[in-house]
C-alpha positions as CSV (number, residue, x, y, z in Angstrom):
1,X,-117.5,137.0,70.1
2,X,-118.7,135.9,73.5
3,X,-115.3,133.8,74.1
4,X,-113.5,137.4,73.7
5,X,-116.0,139.0,76.0
6,X,-115.1,136.3,78.8
7,X,-111.7,136.7,77.9
8,X,-111.7,140.6,78.9
9,X,-113.5,139.9,81.6
10,X,-111.1,137.7,83.1
11,X,-108.2,139.9,82.5
12,X,-110.0,143.1,83.9
13,X,-110.7,140.4,86.8
14,X,-107.0,139.7,87.6
15,X,-105.6,143.1,86.7
16,X,-107.5,144.7,89.3
17,X,-106.5,143.3,93.2
18,X,-109.5,142.1,95.3
19,X,-110.7,145.1,97.2
20,X,-109.8,147.9,94.1
21,X,-112.1,151.0,94.4
22,X,-111.8,154.1,92.9
23,X,-109.6,156.5,95.5
24,X,-108.6,160.1,95.6
25,X,-105.5,161.1,98.0
26,X,-106.9,165.2,98.0
27,X,-105.2,168.2,99.1
28,X,-101.9,167.3,100.3
29,X,-98.4,168.2,99.3
30,X,-97.5,165.5,96.4
31,X,-93.9,165.1,95.8
32,X,-94.9,162.9,92.5
33,X,-90.4,162.0,92.4
34,X,-90.8,162.2,88.8
35,X,-90.9,164.7,85.9
36,X,-93.8,166.5,87.3
37,X,-91.7,167.7,90.4
38,X,-93.8,168.5,93.8
39,X,-97.8,170.2,93.7
40,X,-98.3,172.4,96.7
41,X,-101.9,171.2,97.1
42,X,-102.6,168.0,94.8
43,X,-105.0,165.2,94.3
44,X,-104.1,161.7,93.5
45,X,-106.7,159.3,91.8
46,X,-106.4,155.8,91.8
47,X,-108.9,153.3,90.1
48,X,-108.8,149.4,90.4
49,X,-105.7,149.6,91.3
50,X,-103.9,152.1,88.8
51,X,-102.6,155.7,89.5
52,X,-105.0,157.6,86.3
53,X,-104.1,161.1,87.3
54,X,-102.2,163.6,89.3
55,X,-102.6,166.7,89.4
56,X,-103.5,170.1,91.1
57,X,-107.2,170.4,89.3
58,X,-107.8,166.6,88.8
59,X,-111.4,165.9,88.7
60,X,-112.7,163.6,91.9
61,X,-115.6,161.1,90.4
62,X,-118.7,161.5,92.6
63,X,-118.1,157.6,93.9
64,X,-114.4,157.9,94.8
65,X,-113.4,157.4,98.6
66,X,-111.8,160.4,99.7
67,X,-108.4,160.6,101.7
68,X,-108.3,164.0,103.2
69,X,-104.2,164.8,103.2
70,X,-104.6,168.4,103.7
71,X,-101.6,169.7,105.5
72,X,-99.8,166.3,105.0
73,X,-97.4,164.8,102.4
74,X,-97.9,162.1,100.2
75,X,-94.9,160.2,98.4
76,X,-95.1,157.0,96.4
77,X,-94.9,153.4,98.2
78,X,-90.8,153.1,100.2
79,X,-89.2,150.8,97.8
80,X,-86.7,147.6,99.9
81,X,-84.0,146.6,98.6
82,X,-81.6,143.7,99.8
83,X,-83.9,142.5,102.2
84,X,-85.5,138.9,103.2
85,X,-89.2,140.2,104.0
86,X,-91.3,137.1,103.3
87,X,-88.2,134.6,104.1
88,X,-87.6,134.8,107.4
89,X,-89.4,135.4,110.3
90,X,-86.9,134.8,113.8
91,X,-83.8,134.8,112.8
92,X,-82.8,132.0,115.4
93,X,-85.2,129.2,114.7
94,X,-83.9,127.4,111.6
95,X,-87.3,126.2,110.4
96,X,-88.4,130.3,110.0
97,X,-85.8,130.7,108.2
98,X,-85.9,130.1,103.8
99,X,-83.2,132.4,102.9
100,X,-80.8,130.1,101.3
101,X,-80.0,126.7,100.6
102,X,-77.7,124.5,102.0
103,X,-77.8,121.8,99.1
104,X,-74.7,121.0,97.5
105,X,-75.4,121.1,94.3
106,X,-77.6,124.4,94.8
107,X,-77.0,128.0,94.2
108,X,-77.3,130.1,91.6
109,X,-80.9,128.3,90.9
110,X,-82.2,128.9,94.5
111,X,-85.1,131.7,93.9
112,X,-86.4,133.5,96.5
113,X,-89.5,133.7,94.1
114,X,-90.5,130.9,96.1
115,X,-91.9,130.3,99.3
116,X,-92.8,133.2,100.6
117,X,-94.3,134.1,103.4
118,X,-97.0,136.8,103.2
119,X,-98.6,136.3,107.0
120,X,-94.8,137.4,107.7
121,X,-95.3,139.6,111.3
122,X,-92.2,141.4,109.5
123,X,-94.5,142.9,106.6
124,X,-97.2,145.0,108.6
125,X,-94.1,146.7,110.7
126,X,-92.0,147.2,107.4
127,X,-95.7,148.5,106.0
128,X,-96.0,151.3,108.8
129,X,-92.5,152.7,107.7
130,X,-94.5,153.6,104.1
131,X,-92.4,150.4,102.2
132,X,-95.3,149.0,99.9
133,X,-92.3,146.6,97.7
134,X,-88.9,145.3,98.9
135,X,-86.8,143.1,96.9
136,X,-86.0,139.4,98.7
137,X,-83.2,138.4,98.3
138,X,-81.4,135.1,99.2
139,X,-78.5,134.5,101.7
140,X,-75.7,132.1,101.9
141,X,-76.4,128.9,103.9
142,X,-72.7,127.9,104.3
143,X,-72.5,124.6,105.8
144,X,-69.1,122.6,105.9
145,X,-68.1,122.0,102.6
146,X,-70.3,124.0,100.4
147,X,-67.9,126.8,98.2
148,X,-70.5,127.3,95.5
149,X,-69.8,130.7,95.3
150,X,-73.5,132.4,94.4
151,X,-76.5,132.5,97.0
152,X,-79.4,132.6,94.0
153,X,-81.9,134.5,92.6
154,X,-83.5,137.7,93.9
155,X,-87.7,138.4,93.5
156,X,-89.5,141.5,93.5
157,X,-92.4,141.2,96.2
158,X,-95.7,143.3,97.0
159,X,-96.3,143.6,100.8
160,X,-100.0,143.8,100.8
161,X,-100.7,140.6,102.4
162,X,-101.7,138.7,98.9
163,X,-99.6,136.5,97.3
164,X,-96.3,138.4,96.9
165,X,-94.2,137.3,94.1
166,X,-94.2,141.0,91.9
167,X,-91.2,139.3,89.4
168,X,-88.9,136.8,89.6
169,X,-85.2,137.0,88.7
170,X,-84.2,140.6,89.2
171,X,-81.0,140.0,90.0
172,X,-78.4,137.2,91.0
173,X,-76.4,137.3,94.5
174,X,-73.0,137.2,94.6
175,X,-70.5,138.2,98.1
176,X,-66.9,139.3,97.0
177,X,-64.0,140.2,99.5
178,X,-63.8,139.2,102.9
179,X,-66.6,136.5,102.5
180,X,-66.3,135.7,98.9
181,X,-62.5,135.0,99.2
182,X,-63.3,132.6,102.2
183,X,-66.1,130.8,100.3
184,X,-63.6,130.6,97.6
185,X,-61.3,128.9,99.3
186,X,-58.9,131.8,101.5
187,X,-58.2,134.2,99.1
188,X,-59.6,136.9,96.4
189,X,-57.7,135.7,93.6
190,X,-58.9,132.4,94.5
191,X,-63.0,134.1,94.1
192,X,-62.2,135.8,90.7
193,X,-60.7,133.1,89.0
194,X,-63.2,130.5,89.8
195,X,-65.5,133.1,88.5
196,X,-64.5,133.8,85.3
197,X,-64.1,130.2,84.5
198,X,-67.6,129.2,85.2
199,X,-68.9,132.4,83.4
200,X,-67.0,130.5,80.3
201,X,-68.9,126.9,81.2
202,X,-71.9,128.5,81.7
203,X,-71.4,129.9,77.9
204,X,-69.9,126.8,76.5
205,X,-73.3,124.8,77.8
206,X,-75.4,127.4,76.4
207,X,-74.0,126.5,73.4
208,X,-73.9,122.3,73.9
209,X,-76.8,122.0,75.4
210,X,-78.1,119.0,73.3
211,X,-74.2,117.3,73.5
212,X,-74.5,117.6,77.2
213,X,-77.8,115.8,77.5
214,X,-76.5,113.1,75.4
215,X,-73.3,113.0,78.0
216,X,-70.7,113.9,75.3
217,X,-69.4,117.2,77.2
218,X,-66.9,117.2,79.7
219,X,-67.9,117.6,83.4
220,X,-69.1,121.3,84.6
221,X,-68.3,122.7,87.9
222,X,-72.1,123.8,88.3
223,X,-75.3,121.6,88.0
224,X,-77.9,121.8,84.8
225,X,-79.9,123.9,86.6
226,X,-77.2,126.7,87.9
227,X,-76.0,126.5,84.3
228,X,-79.4,127.3,83.1
229,X,-80.1,130.1,85.9
230,X,-76.7,131.7,85.0
231,X,-77.1,132.2,80.8
232,X,-79.6,135.6,81.7
233,X,-76.4,136.5,83.5
234,X,-73.6,136.1,81.0
235,X,-76.1,137.3,78.4
236,X,-76.7,140.6,80.5
237,X,-80.3,140.2,81.1
238,X,-80.1,139.6,84.7
239,X,-77.7,142.1,87.0
240,X,-75.6,140.6,89.0
241,X,-75.9,142.0,92.7
242,X,-72.0,142.0,94.2
243,X,-71.9,142.7,98.0
244,X,-68.5,144.6,97.9
245,X,-66.8,146.8,100.2
246,X,-63.2,147.3,99.8
247,X,-62.0,150.2,97.0
248,X,-59.6,147.7,95.7
249,X,-62.5,145.0,95.7
250,X,-64.7,147.4,93.4
251,X,-62.3,147.9,91.3
252,X,-61.9,144.5,90.5
253,X,-65.2,143.5,90.3
254,X,-65.6,146.9,87.9
255,X,-63.1,145.0,85.3
256,X,-64.5,141.5,85.5
257,X,-68.1,142.8,84.7
258,X,-66.6,145.0,81.9
259,X,-64.6,142.0,80.5
260,X,-67.3,139.5,80.8
261,X,-70.0,141.8,80.2
262,X,-72.1,141.4,82.8
263,X,-75.0,143.7,84.4
264,X,-73.7,144.9,87.7
265,X,-75.3,146.3,91.2
266,X,-73.0,147.1,93.9
267,X,-74.1,146.2,97.3
268,X,-72.3,148.1,100.7
269,X,-69.7,149.7,99.1
270,X,-68.3,151.0,101.9
271,X,-65.2,152.6,100.3
272,X,-67.5,153.5,97.2
273,X,-66.3,157.1,97.6
274,X,-63.0,156.5,97.0
275,X,-63.8,155.1,93.4
276,X,-66.8,157.2,92.6
277,X,-66.0,158.0,89.3
278,X,-64.9,154.9,88.3
279,X,-68.7,153.3,89.5
280,X,-70.1,156.3,87.8
281,X,-68.0,155.8,84.4
282,X,-69.1,152.3,84.4
283,X,-72.8,153.5,84.5
284,X,-73.0,150.9,87.8
285,X,-75.6,151.3,90.4
286,X,-74.9,151.1,94.1
287,X,-76.9,149.7,97.5
288,X,-75.7,151.6,100.3
289,X,-76.2,151.7,104.6
290,X,-75.3,155.1,104.4
291,X,-74.8,155.3,108.4
292,X,-72.3,152.6,108.1
293,X,-69.3,154.7,109.5
294,X,-67.1,152.6,111.3
295,X,-64.1,150.7,110.5
296,X,-66.2,147.2,111.7
297,X,-63.2,145.0,109.5
298,X,-60.3,145.8,107.0
299,X,-62.0,145.9,104.2
300,X,-64.4,149.1,105.5
301,X,-61.5,151.1,106.9
302,X,-62.9,154.2,104.7
303,X,-66.5,153.7,105.8
304,X,-68.1,157.2,106.2
305,X,-71.9,158.6,106.7
306,X,-70.4,161.0,103.8
307,X,-70.5,158.2,101.2
308,X,-74.1,158.6,100.0
309,X,-73.8,162.4,99.5
310,X,-70.1,161.3,97.5
311,X,-71.6,158.8,95.4
312,X,-74.8,160.5,94.1
313,X,-72.2,163.8,93.4
314,X,-70.0,161.8,90.8
315,X,-73.4,160.6,89.2
316,X,-73.8,157.2,90.9
317,X,-77.6,156.0,91.0
318,X,-77.8,155.3,94.7
319,X,-80.5,153.5,96.8
320,X,-80.7,153.4,100.5
321,X,-81.7,149.9,102.6
322,X,-82.6,149.6,105.7
323,X,-81.2,147.9,109.1
324,X,-81.7,144.5,108.3
325,X,-85.0,142.5,107.7
326,X,-86.7,143.5,111.2
327,X,-85.7,146.9,111.2
328,X,-86.7,147.9,107.3
329,X,-89.1,150.5,108.3
330,X,-85.8,152.7,109.2
331,X,-84.6,152.7,105.7
332,X,-86.0,156.3,105.6
333,X,-84.1,157.3,108.7
334,X,-81.0,155.9,107.2
335,X,-82.2,158.8,104.1
336,X,-82.7,161.1,106.5
337,X,-79.5,160.1,107.9
338,X,-77.5,160.4,104.2
339,X,-79.5,163.8,104.0
340,X,-78.5,165.4,107.5
341,X,-75.0,164.4,105.9
342,X,-75.1,165.7,102.9
343,X,-77.3,164.4,100.2
344,X,-79.7,166.5,98.9
345,X,-83.1,165.7,99.9
346,X,-85.1,164.7,96.8
347,X,-82.2,162.6,96.0
348,X,-82.7,160.9,99.5
349,X,-86.5,160.2,98.5
350,X,-85.7,159.0,95.1
351,X,-82.7,156.4,96.9
352,X,-85.8,154.9,98.5
353,X,-88.4,155.1,95.4
354,X,-87.7,155.6,92.2
355,X,-84.1,154.8,92.2
356,X,-84.0,151.4,93.2
357,X,-87.3,150.8,91.2
358,X,-85.5,151.6,88.4
359,X,-82.2,149.6,89.6
360,X,-84.4,146.4,89.6
361,X,-86.3,147.3,86.1
362,X,-89.3,148.3,87.9
363,X,-89.6,151.6,87.2
364,X,-92.7,150.7,85.0
365,X,-95.0,149.4,87.4
366,X,-93.8,151.6,91.0
367,X,-91.6,154.2,92.5
368,X,-93.2,157.3,91.4
369,X,-96.8,159.0,91.2
370,X,-97.4,159.1,87.6
371,X,-100.6,157.9,85.6
372,X,-100.3,154.0,84.2
373,X,-98.6,153.2,87.7
374,X,-99.3,150.6,90.4
375,X,-101.4,152.8,92.8
376,X,-98.8,152.4,95.7
377,X,-99.6,155.7,97.5
378,X,-98.2,156.8,100.9
379,X,-99.6,159.9,103.5
380,X,-97.5,161.0,105.9
381,X,-97.9,163.6,108.5
382,X,-95.3,165.2,108.2
383,X,-91.4,165.1,106.3
384,X,-91.3,160.9,105.4
385,X,-87.4,161.3,106.1
386,X,-87.8,162.8,110.0
387,X,-88.1,160.2,112.8
388,X,-90.9,161.6,114.3
389,X,-93.1,161.5,111.3
390,X,-95.5,158.5,110.5
391,X,-98.1,157.1,107.5
392,X,-101.3,158.3,108.5
393,X,-102.4,156.0,105.3
394,X,-100.6,153.5,103.3
395,X,-102.4,152.3,99.8
396,X,-100.9,149.0,97.9
397,X,-102.1,148.9,93.9
398,X,-105.3,151.2,95.2
399,X,-106.1,149.4,98.3
400,X,-105.8,151.6,101.5
401,X,-103.9,148.5,104.2
402,X,-104.0,148.4,107.7
403,X,-102.6,150.5,110.1
404,X,-101.9,147.8,112.5
405,X,-99.4,145.8,113.5
406,X,-98.1,142.7,115.9
407,X,-96.4,145.4,117.6
408,X,-98.9,148.2,117.9
409,X,-101.3,145.7,119.1
410,X,-99.3,144.8,121.5
411,X,-98.6,148.6,122.7
412,X,-102.0,148.7,122.9
413,X,-102.6,146.3,124.9
414,X,-100.0,146.9,127.5
415,X,-99.5,150.0,127.7
416,X,-102.6,152.0,129.8
417,X,-101.3,149.5,132.5
418,X,-97.9,151.0,132.4
419,X,-98.3,154.5,132.1
420,X,-99.3,156.4,134.9
421,X,-102.9,158.1,134.3
422,X,-102.7,161.5,132.9
423,X,-104.2,164.7,135.0
424,X,-103.8,162.5,138.6
425,X,-107.1,161.0,137.5
426,X,-107.8,157.4,138.9
427,X,-107.0,154.5,136.9
């Protein structure tokens, strides 16, 4: 009995984040991004890091901390996908860039869930853009002679200054199109052939592990750690996150995923609108940056600001990305841009909340305001997709976050000495 009691106490302690309390966000327009729709003057009640009630007539406990959201908009925390938050600090300083490995025998086994830095100065900046969770995604470290095809495994992370890891192995990252072809020897066909050969090797290794340990198998292209890492991919348990843009390349990827029975996520897809019915029929979601509208390369000649809207209209699940690791806070601006070009407003908000949560298998925890989910809540002073709006409160797992970053501290320190005094007053 005593042992069971102690175990229960430990479970409670480990389940609630440090600093968790009962918090009630009251009086705001609550956009649940769930079946409950919008609540004109609603309350979101969070206890011990979890949402326990959402509605118009929620009883607020007397010991609750009140956040008055009257006249404000309340949404779930935003989810950034395809970022490197926690993996990079200064782009030009190699020692601060942990996005990828140049090791010749490490590709698919590289795990972005290791080496995360919760003290990165980029995290408070992203958080002030309403971002509470992210998909930390590895990148290629293309040292001379390194021709391994996979960048590694993405991880889901939390941006509250605590140990960041939420879930490992939410996707295996692969580049195709121009960059992938170059890595495979200079031709798209070479990469497609190499990938099919690798998947066949992984399946062979999976059933012959014991023989492999005895040295009784032929040599494989990849190391043992890479082969092990790819088993969940060939089994369809871990999605393959493929960066690809050209319409014909997208068709090739869809066919490969179909024949290899892979779970697929597309990223980029500048010409995705051209093959939107094919993507929708395959049930494949897409991560897009909807402000890409110029033919920056031959594989993106069809880039258009209407890409997100056309994909969504075809029935594709769309998630909207930011503008790079140091500009993830602009993700909501990109969603607003997609809405300005025809995407439904609620679809735009879903594209930065519940859709990325669903795509990466996290919708049981985050992405919408529903009882039982983590208490990631943002209170906005206006439309969250409007560039002039700002968060007035950000909660992660029920804990109000600091509303400062290094950038705001520098602003507050130096701006008064730059601006002229108001109303002619002397400084």
